[in-house]
C-alpha positions in Angstrom: -17.9 -110.8 37.0 -18.0 -108.3 39.9 -21.3 -106.5 40.4 -21.4 -102.8 39.8 -24.3 -100.8 41.3 -26.1 -98.4 39.0 -26.1 -94.7 39.9 -29.2 -92.5 40.5 -28.4 -89.2 38.9 -29.5 -86.1 40.8 -31.3 -83.7 38.5 -29.8 -80.2 39.4 -31.9 -78.5 36.6 -35.1 -80.2 37.6 -38.3 -78.3 37.1 -41.6 -80.1 37.8 -43.7 -81.0 34.8 -46.8 -82.9 33.8 -44.7 -85.3 31.7 -44.6 -88.9 32.6 -41.7 -91.3 32.7 -42.4 -94.4 30.6 -40.2 -97.5 30.8 -40.5 -100.6 28.7 -38.2 -103.6 28.1 -38.5 -107.2 27.0 -36.1 -109.7 28.6 -35.8 -113.0 26.7 -34.5 -116.2 28.3 -35.2 -119.3 30.4 -35.4 -118.0 33.9 -34.6 -119.7 37.2 -37.3 -119.6 39.9 -37.0 -117.1 42.8 -36.1 -113.5 43.2 -33.5 -112.1 40.9 -30.5 -110.7 42.9 -31.1 -107.0 42.1 -29.6 -105.9 45.4 -26.2 -106.9 43.9 -26.7 -103.9 41.6 -28.0 -101.5 44.2 -31.7 -102.0 43.4 -34.3 -103.1 45.9 -36.6 -104.1 43.1 -38.8 -102.4 40.6 -40.2 -99.0 41.6 -43.9 -98.6 42.3 -45.7 -98.2 38.9 -43.3 -100.5 37.0 -44.6 -104.1 36.6 -43.0 -107.3 35.5 -45.2 -109.8 33.6 -44.1 -113.3 32.5 -45.1 -114.8 29.2 -44.3 -117.9 27.2 -42.7 -116.8 24.0 -45.1 -118.8 21.9 -48.0 -117.0 23.4 -46.4 -113.5 23.0 -45.8 -114.2 19.3 -49.6 -113.8 18.8 -49.6 -110.4 20.4 -50.2 -107.5 18.0 -47.3 -105.5 19.4 -44.8 -108.4 19.3 -41.5 -106.7 18.5 -39.6 -109.4 16.7 -41.7 -109.6 13.6 -42.5 -107.3 10.6 -40.2 -104.4 9.7 -39.0 -104.0 13.3 -38.0 -107.7 13.6 -36.2 -107.5 10.2 -34.2 -104.5 11.4 -33.2 -106.3 14.6 -32.2 -109.4 12.6 -30.0 -107.3 10.3 -28.5 -105.0 13.0 -28.0 -107.5 15.8 -28.1 -111.1 14.3 -26.6 -112.8 17.3 -28.9 -111.1 19.8 -31.8 -111.7 17.5 -31.1 -115.4 17.4 -30.8 -115.6 21.2 -34.1 -113.7 21.6 -36.1 -115.7 19.0 -34.9 -119.1 20.4 -35.7 -118.1 24.0 -38.8 -120.0 25.5 -39.8 -117.2 27.9 -40.2 -113.4 27.8 -40.5 -111.0 30.8 -42.0 -107.7 30.0 -41.0 -104.8 32.3 -43.3 -101.8 31.7 -44.9 -98.9 33.5 -45.4 -95.2 33.9 -44.2 -92.9 36.7 -44.6 -89.2 37.5 -41.8 -86.8 36.7 -39.1 -87.1 39.4 -36.3 -85.0 40.9 -33.9 -87.9 40.6 -33.5 -91.1 38.6 -33.6 -93.6 41.3 -36.5 -95.3 39.4 -34.1 -95.9 36.5 -31.3 -97.2 38.7 -33.7 -99.7 40.3 -35.2 -100.8 37.0 -31.7 -101.3 35.4 -30.6 -103.2 38.5 -33.5 -105.6 38.0 -32.7 -106.1 34.3 -29.1 -106.8 35.1 -30.1 -109.3 37.7 -32.5 -111.1 35.2 -29.5 -111.7 33.0 -27.8 -113.4 35.9 -30.7 -115.9 36.3 -31.3 -116.9 32.7 -31.8 -113.8 30.6 -30.1 -114.0 27.2 -31.3 -110.7 25.4 -32.9 -107.4 26.3 -35.0 -105.4 23.8 -35.7 -101.7 24.3 -38.4 -100.6 21.9 -38.0 -96.9 22.9 -34.4 -96.8 21.4 -35.1 -99.6 18.8 -32.2 -101.6 20.3 -31.7 -105.3 21.0 -28.6 -106.6 22.9 -27.5 -110.0 23.9 -26.6 -110.4 27.6 -22.9 -109.6 27.2 -23.6 -106.6 24.9 -26.2 -105.2 27.3 -23.7 -105.5 30.2 -21.0 -103.7 28.2 -23.4 -100.9 27.4 -24.9 -100.4 30.9 -23.1 -102.2 33.7 -20.3 -99.6 33.8 -18.5 -98.4 36.8 -19.8 -94.9 37.9 -22.7 -95.4 35.5 -23.1 -95.5 31.7 -23.2 -92.0 30.2 -26.7 -90.6 29.5 -26.0 -91.0 25.8 -26.0 -94.8 26.2 -29.7 -94.7 27.2 -30.8 -92.9 24.0 -30.7 -93.1 20.2 -29.6 -90.3 18.0 -30.6 -90.6 14.3 -29.9 -88.7 11.1 -32.4 -88.8 8.2 -32.4 -87.0 4.9 -34.8 -84.2 4.5 -36.8 -83.5 1.3 -34.5 -80.6 0.5 -31.3 -82.0 -1.0 -28.3 -81.8 1.2 -30.3 -81.1 4.4 -30.8 -83.6 7.3 -33.0 -84.2 10.3 -31.1 -85.1 13.5 -33.3 -86.4 16.2 -33.5 -88.6 19.3 -35.5 -91.4 20.7 -35.7 -92.6 24.3 -36.3 -89.4 26.4 -39.5 -90.9 27.8 -37.2 -92.7 30.2 -36.4 -89.3 31.7 -39.9 -87.9 31.4 -38.8 -85.3 28.9 -39.4 -84.5 25.2 -37.1 -85.9 22.5 -35.0 -83.4 20.6 -35.5 -82.7 16.9 -33.1 -80.5 14.8 -34.3 -79.8 11.3 -32.6 -78.3 8.2 -29.1 -79.4 9.1 -26.5 -79.1 6.3 -24.6 -82.3 5.7 -21.3 -80.6 6.8 -22.9 -79.7 10.1 -24.3 -83.1 10.9 -21.7 -83.9 13.5 -22.2 -80.6 15.2 -25.9 -81.1 15.2 -25.4 -84.6 16.8 -23.2 -83.0 19.5 -25.8 -80.4 20.1 -28.4 -83.1 20.5 -26.2 -84.8 23.1 -25.8 -81.6 25.1 -29.6 -80.9 25.0 -30.7 -84.4 26.0 -28.2 -84.4 28.9 -29.6 -81.1 30.1 -33.1 -82.6 29.9 -32.1 -85.9 31.6 -30.7 -83.7 34.4 -34.1 -82.1 34.7 -34.1 -79.1 32.4 -37.2 -78.1 30.4 -37.6 -76.0 27.3 -40.5 -73.6 26.8 -42.2 -72.9 23.5 -40.4 -70.1 21.7 -37.4 -70.2 24.0 -34.2 -69.0 22.2 -30.8 -70.7 22.6 -27.5 -69.1 21.6 -25.0 -71.7 20.5 -21.7 -70.8 19.0 -23.0 -67.6 17.5 -26.2 -69.2 16.1 -29.7 -68.6 17.5 -32.2 -71.5 17.8 -35.8 -71.2 18.7 -37.7 -74.0 20.4 -41.0 -75.3 19.1 -42.9 -77.9 21.2 -45.0 -80.6 19.7 -45.8 -84.3 19.5 -47.3 -86.8 22.0 -47.3 -90.5 22.8 -49.1 -91.2 19.5 -46.7 -89.2 17.4 -45.4 -91.8 14.8 -41.8 -90.4 14.7 -41.1 -90.1 18.4 -43.9 -91.8 20.4 -43.3 -88.9 22.7 -43.5 -85.2 22.9 -40.6 -83.3 21.3 -38.7 -80.0 21.3 -37.8 -79.0 17.7 -35.2 -76.5 16.5 -34.3 -75.4 13.0 -30.7 -75.1 12.0 -30.1 -71.4 10.9 -29.6 -70.8 7.2 
């Protein structure tokens, strides 16, 4: 297939912050020796602060954070059985992980994605992204991310809908904004009939954040005649997000 370079989005709304970018991926396969051809994808290699470590799969299975066992492994097996089989059968695992300071563009993400794409060219069979709870086989990952002019920001994130305790109300929220050094979005108290609208609002807000915007505590947003007020919370140890978050409540 022809190689498509990844873009580095400029961040026209960027405001400096103390947030950190955190990237983490597992690449399963049997890898050829030598440097992966990341230049084919516009990447000169992993950015400073992001490391690649190589593990035998049998050794990684003993690790406490091994992602293919327990409830998480069962979810991957149910949601992506073909990719799960490829991943489980692979003899080697490369872990790509690190933290970076907040940045005015996303060259770090372009370079990291270029390395991941190149690793698929030299023996990778599956990529797992624990931040978005996603597992792709090689072809599926390419379809999602090796896209001319760049995959939409939405492809890099997960938007979820969960039932709230109050009957007929839902919680719409995201995972994955640590890739952009920004909080995830949480919208509470969403009526079932407004779930799609809440999902579209999530998309708009995460795109603003990915392009550099920040929300302040108590900030008001006017959206189609409704007023939303931002509440900041969370942290890397937060069990729902593993990230900070900006929360809004759907007006009654």
